[in-house]
C-alpha positions, 0 to 999 in steps of 0.5 A: 500500500505504500505505492498507493499512498505515495501516488495519492500524495502526488499533486494530482494523486486523487486523479492519477490512480483512477486514470491509471486503473482506467488505462490499464483496464482499457488496455487489457480489454482492447487486447481481449485478456480473459478475466481482465474485467472482473480482476480490474473491477475487483482491484478498483473496488478494493482501492477506490471503493464503489467509485471503482465501478465508474472507473472500470466502466470507462476503461471497458468502454474505451477498450471495447470500442477500440477493439470493435473499431480495429476489428471492423477496420481490418478483419471484417471484410476478411471474415465476410469473404471467408464466411460468404453466404453463411454470414448473410442470414446472421447479418440480417438477423443481427441488424434487427436484434443485434444489441439484444444478442450482444447483451445476452452474450455478455451476460452469458459469458461468451468470450469478449473477442468472439462477441466483438469480432462477430459484431464487427463483421455485421451491420450493427453500429458502433454506438449500439454495440458499445451500449449493449456491451456496457449493459451486459458487462455492468452486472459483473463489474458492479459485483466484482467492485462490491466484493473488492470494496467489501474486502477493503472494509474488513 
């Protein structure tokens, strides 16, 4: 805890630690590291209390959207060429109900990379994908942060 205490004693200390946690969370989510969201939300709850929820949500939003945009830019066309007509039915269905499936996949624990890469190859908008992803990830983030803040209170 001495590192955290010295970081908090810096002139911008109250902002530096949340910014660091949000940056690390965004990096891990963008690299699609398994278990990163729960681990970072637990740690942020441990260090920041319930304010850690907001910090991790911001980090997840940045990392998730960045991965979505990069995947759409460089891999979506390659996936469409490879899957061809098999993707057409899925694209039509996801254009109508895409956000609902994204929320269900996030709540169901489907790996982050599969959800993001799959949605990047479909016509779902970035805004709809981001909103649905955050809605689906929010329960896990809140529960992990609450567990971390509960441990800190002991």
